[in-house]
N, C-alpha and C positions, 0 to 999 in steps of 0.2 A: 617212228613208232606208228603202228596201225591201231586205230581205235574203232569202236563200233557205235553206231547210232541205234538206240533202242527206243521203242515206243514205251513211254513211262508206265510202270506198273501202278502208279498212284491213280491212274484213271479208273482202276477197278477191274476185276477179273471178268465181269459180265458185259463190259463195254465192247461194242464192235467199232472198229476203226477202218475207214475207207481212205485209201491214198487218192487224193484228187489230182495232184500234179507234182512233178519234180521241177525244181527251179534251177537245178544244175545237172549237166550231163556227166556220165562217167568220164573220168580223165580231166575234168574241168577244175581249174584252180578255184579255191574258196577263200574269201577274206573273212576276218572276224566281223560278224554282223550280217553277212550274206544270208539270204533265205535259201534253205536247202530243199524243203518240201512243204506241201500243204496237205493236211488230212482233216477229215470230219468225223465226228461222233454223232450220236443222236441228239446231243445237246450243244455242240460247239463246233466252230471252224477254227483250226489251229495251224498257225504258221511256225515252222521250226527253223531257227537260225543258228549258224555256227558261232561259237564263242572264241575260236582261234583259227588262224589260217591253215590251209592244207590243200589236199587234192581229194575230190570225191572219186574213190577208186572202184567201188563195186556197189551196185544197187541190186537188192534182192527181191523187190516187188515192182510191179508195173502199175501205171496209173489205172485206177479203177479196182485194184485188188483190195481184198479185205484182210485186215491184220488184227492182232490182239495185243494187249499190253504185255510187254516182255519180249516181243519179237524183235530180232535184229533186222533193221531196215537197210543199213548200208555200212560200208567200211570207208573210213577216211584215213589218209596218211599225211605225215608232215612233208615228205618228199614224194614227188610224182613217180620216181623210179624205184621206190622202196619195195622190196619183195613182199608179196602177199602171203598170208598163211594158207594152208590147205583148205579146200572148200568147207569141210566140216569142223575145222579147228578155229573157232571164233577168237578174235583178239580178246585179251583179258580186260582191257580198260574200256569202260563206258565213256563216251565223249560227253562233255558238258555242252548243252545247247540251251537256247532260250525258246520258250513257247509263248507266242502271242495268241491269246484265246479271244475269239469274238462270238 
């Protein structure tokens, strides 16, 4: 199953989010608890971690890019060779991740 990693809408519509760094490369295996990416808002630094194992299959933003709540940031899959959906056909399931806010 392919799932999508989404910037949480709970941050608020007017919040700007900047991707600081990716902690995993495309194609890299991810374990539950692994850091996936780090982003910042005007009020917080946020580390996003996986809640289940899989493979980071596709990243849609580069480090330094600006995003907004609701944007799909990446696709992760359970199996590394699982077929990916078409570019504009996002997976239906949002992934559960943890957010460590500092």
